[in-house]
Structure formats: C-alpha cells, structure tokens
Steps between C-alpha positions, in 0.01 A plus 500: 500500500638844409558747780216728390237243412334524838502881498254562211468839334772652714802621303608792713674423819331790684168322448617185679481455876694201629394385846749313718348274760784436740417233758722497809307220661711200418722347764758776544583823682398763244867592473481530119235768514696691758818467289311623194446841665878556479515456120653785307549374141214521437340606830157391605397869499615538135278205396179596683525870425547437130824702451665235282463611134253289306413271791132413540320592825572253775287446816665283768283326756732398784397502864843617618465834313123530475305753700172313455408196708230239560226456240611805308849359454370153411274631225780503241540122535130441441505746207794319342321168540193651330707625201474870592874566528632372167795486463640421842824354630477262796802509729543244776728560797563207736501125449187298430396266777358160409135542595443129420662421841373792711295280735209697633646841436692684224856615450440850361201705406389835362153643555186326622248296305165680571311174460696296751667760717824319448830634357559469126828319470788647305490184286135565409578852393784365277258246354244771431720775362801334333298376192373857447826690555699638212817408693580326827813597692658333805713742704743385766647149537205387710258561213741387224634177639365453857780658691529475880137389562570202269805379684537131575284383789247782454140407591325710231611326180597847378611552141564771244240636260642312197475176703140574575386619158741287300836589345347499151189702599423804282304815572222660293773683309690168447769583755640252752524584867770766527731451798690773677682319786679649794454507880385766450508566129727789394273805485586619148471146365133507603407840363703458180332167426158652573574793268616260226186292540270801470676613184482150360125471570456835322676352192811719546755241617585145403417189703716485813798272448506246784739227598412141592408603854271773357726787609555800269825427320611862490493509883612145588718407211827487685632392837588704805865411436485646146379834632685511835773758554683234706525253212849600406627383836341158448672466168833552678410262778485783755223453754369685804563338839260708711174690462498882491784700361672223303449606134593170339276219358258364755458146367692340785275674749188341349417722205300312235562755226665274244181290462232768556314697229449850629569857385528666842881548482450695177176675580549565868197517728375859530588749226803298394644472853531201733442135428630200694854448370543872426480579871695196626218249533500152355254394230258251659340404168160649575406529129547133429234225469681283755507771767534456791540119529787455256711780647495439869668564734531842337833612651677164476754456228371285219730202439463516120533879504825467697630239260412713204664804660828313540472344156444844339850604586640245262220412255399641165197728531264325250555166673394643836196669344390183327493296817342779700220543246444126500483491880249791499271331250494169684494622861471867584255630240243229577221498761466233766260225394251549786379837367203367307122500532316186598319320786815384676751702705842401376724759667601254776304679772415284803254623762663519841195517724 
C-alpha cells in the first residue's frame, strides 16, 4: 500500500493532522516519555508547534505531558477505534504482559470498561488499535524486546510488542512494528523517528529502513565501539583499570560496547552532550534484544570480551570484526526464547509461597 492511499484527497501537508496515541501503560517506568522531553533535534516542542517546514500538524496524546485527564483524556483512544482520527500512529511504551496467564487479575490496564467496570488491559487496546493504525512504534527496550520486566524468572510472561503482534506483522500503511530500543530510549532517536514517520505518512519520505530487529538502520547501524571516542585505545590494547577519570577503553571493566548497536556515543544524550561511555560509564547493552539477561552481571568483565581485547593487539582488524559480528548474530542480537505469547509461563518463574 502506498503511503498516501489511506489519506484520500489530501495532497497538502497542512491539511493533514497526524494523531499520535502514546500508551505508557505497558510494564515499565514511563522513563521513555520523560526522556523524550529532553529531545532537541528535533525537540518535542518543534513537532507539536508545527515549526518544522513542511511537516503536517501533529497532535500527541501522552499522559505524561497531557493536561487533560480521566474520560476527556481517554476519548482520543475511543475516537481512534471508531476511525475518527485517521491517520494515527500508535506508540507503546512498556513490555506486554501475557494476559493468558494473569490468573484472576490483569498485568496492566488503561481506562475502564463502562459495561463491566473493569480495567481495559493494555493488550486489549493493542488488539483494538494496532490493525487501524497507520504505524505502530515500540519505544524503549521494554516495549521493543521485553527488557527488564521480561527477565528470566519473571511471573508475568512479559514480552516485546513484536513478540506479541508477530515479527512479520504489518500496519495499515504496510509498515512493520518500528522499534526504538534503549533504557530509556535516546530522546532524539524518538522524536526523529516520529518526525520521519509523519513525513512518510504524508507521502514526503520513503519507507523507514529497518534492520532484522526492526530498528531504524540510520540510528542503529553501527556498534558502540565504532562510534566511541575510546575505541582507539582498544585498538592499541590499552584498557582502563578503574572507573571515573581513566580515559582509556572500558571493555575490561564490563563495557559491552563491541557487541552493542547504539548511537549514543555519537549522538550524546541531551543536545549532543553526555551518553554512557562519553562520561566514563560502561555500556550495559540496554538497546539489545538480549538485555538484560545476556549481559549480566553488568560490571563484570566478559570473558570473550577480554579475550578479544587481548587478541586485538596482535590480530588483523577484519578477522576480529568477522568473529565479533558472527557472535552478535548468534548470541547478543537475539531475544531469550521465553519472550513469547501463549498459555504457558516459560520464563522459569517458580512461586515461592
């Protein structure tokens, strides 16, 4: 389906209003929404105030920044379900609990069903709105791949949105789930992707180019190591021995940068400044599908990383990159198997009382 097929008779971007229904009611901490308020390139204000040249009008419904509440705030979700907000983008923040194993309760909800007086689960809203959305976006590692709520031994059966909808699922505009991982996601990554999507839905930008894990390639196309200002020290086999003022490579202090796809070292955190390795912190791999299980304990030196670090001092660069890429594809860029929907809890959780 072409980008403009579901926006009939609208050729001027100023005639289009794109609604963004941003749900913060998955299993998470709303940290992505809070982080988004720090975006500068573009800023949230630039998007909602319409100061970006040629950009259609955007209305964002997000309870963290909304001044409305209760039934008034909820009305946008009912309007979207009724087809009154075409086109709209559905954004999910937080992992999806497995409501097939919720016992007599529910894992997460948003609003109240007037007929039953019971909460409407987050899963039900996804079921209602995803088929009608022009695009569906998962922000933060909880929503993209399950994240911390989906750790081994969790009781909720939590999973990411692609696990819930299906990795080959497509939206009304024929787009897969678009994933912007991070714990939280880098602020500008969220607003830039949202801006790109709105331009695409208006027929002014191409289809977003995504990798196999549904991340925008232009944001997650290279590793932390490739963008880190400490990488030169690693190449020379020169590694930090303590946290803080030591400016050398942090791999032997637990940094997972060589196998992590993230642009924070290049982009910074707020207005180009900050970011984990830029300020002396290790990369804990929070943008990766296997986070956190495959990278713990966070501050312990990885045996393979240490071996690779020592090997780098003597090896030819392409050989090291080949084996690192192979290791990423088979181990680090893959979700744990228990993050799937179904009637059985397979995370390993065992009730203790």
